[in-house]
C-alpha positions as CSV (number, residue, x, y, z in Angstrom):
1,M,0.1,0.3,-0.1
2,S,1.1,3.7,-0.4
3,I,0.6,6.9,1.5
4,N,0.9,10.5,0.5
5,I,3.0,12.5,2.3
6,K,3.5,16.7,2.0
7,V,6.2,18.0,3.8
8,Y,6.4,21.9,4.3
9,L,10.0,23.1,4.9
10,H,11.9,25.9,5.7
11,A,15.5,26.0,4.2
12,K,17.7,29.2,2.9
13,G,15.2,31.7,4.3
14,T,12.2,30.3,2.1
15,N,9.2,27.9,2.7
16,F,9.0,25.5,0.2
17,L,6.4,22.3,-0.6
18,Q,7.8,18.7,-1.6
19,S,4.9,15.7,-1.7
20,G,4.9,12.2,-3.0
21,S,3.6,8.5,-3.0
22,F,5.5,5.8,-0.4
23,P,5.1,2.7,-0.2
24,V,4.2,1.4,3.6
25,T,3.9,-1.9,4.9
26,T,0.5,-2.6,5.3
27,S,0.4,-4.6,8.7
28,D,3.0,-1.7,10.0
29,Y,0.2,0.7,8.9
30,K,-2.4,-1.1,10.1
31,K,-1.2,-1.0,13.8
32,D,-0.1,2.4,14.0
33,P,-0.9,4.4,10.8
34,D,0.6,7.5,12.3
35,L,3.8,6.1,13.2
36,T,4.2,4.3,9.8
37,A,3.7,7.6,7.8
38,A,5.7,9.7,10.7
39,V,8.8,6.9,10.1
40,V,8.6,7.4,6.2
41,A,8.3,11.0,6.3
42,Y,11.2,11.4,8.4
43,K,13.3,9.1,6.3
44,W,12.6,11.4,3.1
45,I,13.0,14.5,5.1
46,Q,16.8,13.2,5.8
47,Q,17.4,13.1,2.0
48,I,16.0,16.2,1.3
49,K,17.8,18.1,4.2
50,S,21.2,16.3,2.7
51,N,20.3,18.7,-0.4
52,F,20.5,21.8,2.1
53,A,23.6,20.7,3.9
54,A,24.6,24.5,3.8
55,S,21.5,25.6,4.9
56,K,21.5,26.7,8.7
57,D,18.0,27.2,8.8
58,F,16.6,24.2,7.7
59,H,13.4,23.1,9.6
60,I,10.3,21.5,9.4
61,V,7.3,23.5,9.0
62,Q,4.4,21.1,8.7
63,V,4.0,17.2,8.1
64,I,0.9,15.7,6.1
65,Y,-0.3,12.3,5.2
66,N,-2.9,11.5,3.0
67,D,-4.2,15.1,2.7
68,D,-5.3,16.2,6.1
69,I,-3.7,14.0,8.8
70,D,-1.1,16.5,10.4
71,I,1.8,14.5,12.0
72,T,4.3,17.3,12.5
73,E,4.8,16.7,16.4
74,L,5.0,13.0,15.7
75,V,7.7,13.7,13.1
76,R,9.8,16.0,15.4
77,K,9.5,13.2,18.2
78,V,11.0,10.3,15.6
79,I,13.7,13.3,14.7
80,Q,14.8,13.4,18.2
81,K,15.4,9.9,19.1
């Protein structure tokens, strides 16, 4: 199965949006959909962040999956672990 993720990020003084569709394990998603989406979003954000390595102001503004489920705080918690 796949989920759609939108990440609103800030880097180099500008806010921008990245969106995409990502495969997830159905059993993981059924157990905890928000956490499963947050882990996928975290991994993707790390890839995006590597493109802005010189940007000291890089940060997450908002993370949404499946059009309207806000997991911003959960992604931030995943990052802190």
